[in-house]
N, C-alpha and C positions, 0 to 999 in steps of 0.2 A: 153286239150289232155291226159293228165295223167289219169283223171276220166274215159274217154272212153276206154282206153286201159286196166285199171283196172278191168272195167265191162266185156270188152271182154276176158280177162284172167279169169275171175272167170266163165264165160259161157263155155269156152273151157275146163277149169279143170272139170266142171261138166259132160260135154258130155265124157270126156276121162274116167272118173269113174264110170259114172251111164249108159250111152248108147253104147260106143263102144263094141262091142263083142271081145271074145279073139280071137287070131290069130291061124291059124294051126301050130303047132310046137313050139309055144311060149306061149299059153295061155294068161293070164293077163299080163304077162311079157311086152307084147306088149305096155302097157302104156307108159312105158320110153321111147318109140320112139318118143312119141309125144312131148316130151320134148328135147330129145338129137339130134334129127334131126334139128329142129328150131334152136337151141343155135348153133350147128356147121355150118349151114348154114349161120347163121349171122354173125359168126366169120370170114368166108371167105369174106363177104360182107364188114365187118369191115376193114379187111387188104386191101381190094381194094380200099376202100375210103381212107384209110391213104396214100397208094401209089399214088392215083389220086391227092390228096391235096399236096403231096409232090412234085410231079412233077409241079403242078400249081405253089407252091412256088418257085421253081429252074426257072421257066419261069417269074414270075413277082416280086419275092422277097417281097410278103406281108406276114406281121407275122400272119394275120388273117388265111390264107391257111396253115400256121405251125401249128398253134393252132388246125384247124380242122384235120390235119393230126395226131397230137400227141394224141387228144381226140379218134380219132377211133382205133388208136394201142392200148390205154390203154383199151378201150372197148373191141376190138377183143381180147386181151388177158385175160379178164375176161371171155368172151364167150368160149374161148378154154377151159379154166379151167373148167367151167360148163359142157361142152361137154366130157371132160376127167372123171371128176367125175361121171356123168351119166352113161357113158361107162363102168367105173369100176363098178359100182353098178349093172348094167346088166351082167357083166362078172361074179360077184360073184353068182349072183342067177342062171345063167344057167350053168357056167363051174365050179363054186365051189372055184373060186379066183379072187381076185381084179384085178390082174395083171399076164397076161401071155405072155408078149412081143408079142403078135400078130401083123401081119405087121400094122393095123391100129393104136393099141395102139403105137407101136414104132414111127410111122411117126407124131402122134399128141404130142408124147413127145419131139420129134426134134423141131416141130413146137413151142412149148413151150419155147423151149431153145433160137431159134431164135429171137423170140419177147421179152422174157425175156432180152436177150443182149440188144436189142432195148431200152427197157426202162431203163435199168442200164446205156448205153452210154448216154441217153438224160439226166438222172437224174445226171450225173456225170459232165456236162457241165453248165458252167453259161449261163443264157437266152440271146439270141440275135442272130443276123444272123448267126454267126459260127455255134452255135448248130443247128439252123433251117436248114442250108445247109447238114451239116453232118447227121442229123436226115431224111432229105429226101432223100438223097442218099441211105443210110441204108434201109429206108422204100423200095424204088424202088426195090432194089436188093433182099430185103427179100420176096417181093411179088413174085418175079420170082421163088421161091421155093413152093410157095402154092399150085399151080395145080399139081406139081408133088407128094407133100407129102400127099395131100387130095384125088386126083382123080385117078393118074396114077399108083404110086408104090405100093399102097395096092391092086391093081387089078392084080399085076402082080405075087403075092404068094398067095399061099394057105391060106385062113383066115377063122377064126372061126365066122366071122361076120354073123349075122343070115339071109341066104339066103332065107327062106321061105317068108320072107317080104321085105328085103333089098338085092337087087342082082344087079349084073352087068348091066342087060339089064333094070331095072327100079324099080317101087315099086308095088310089088304083094299084093295090098289091095283092098278090095271090096269099092264100092262107097261111104258108109257112113265114112268108116276110111279115105279114101283119101280127103273127104271134109273136115273132123276134121283136119288132118294133115295140108292141104292148109290154114285153117283158123288159125292153129297155127303158121305157117309160117308169114301169114301176121302179126299177133299179135305180135310176137318177133321181126321182122322186124321194125314194128311202135314203140316198145319200145326201139330199138336200135337207131332210126332216133331222138326219143324225148330225150334220154339221151344224144345223141352226141351233140345236139344243146346246152343243159344245159352244158355239160362239156367243150365244145369249148368256148363257152362265158366265162365260169370260167377261164380257161387258159388265154385267151385273157385278161381279166382283171388283172390277175396275172402277165401278162408280162408288162402291162402299167404301174403298180405301181413299176417296178423294174427300 
């Protein structure tokens, strides 16, 4: 699966840099969107998976579900960092500064704090059901903030987010750009799925050795 995803990634990178046309108002800076949007999307998916597996643990008390929840949260945190960095690069190119405390930058910073605290909490507790319960409850409550921080609050205030391509009503892209973006979304989602399986298995093995 890793080989297939690697090949698809190379194809998408080639399309982004050599086929996708410049966007109105953004020019070739739009290329960043084909990385930024998928990693931000997958971060939300990862946190949803973490909450779902956390709820599954609370229902059945299976440590396998706890491992899957933790793996998803860890990967979600990495993808949020990638989204933050790519957004900061775009900010520097278009607004002249890496950070402007734009509503979207502010809310993603809060999201980093929330899940950074989750990872800190989990890392500070010994392995076992007590840690699994605490992590599961934290994951569930943390995910309740995700829709507000990602989709709702940023739209309540003026944002410098590039409305020519990304706006409140949808994606203002031509058919080629939209097709490449959808392929990138599938690719990055597949990468998350592949990494999640490997990370969850690793965490489960570590738990069995303790």
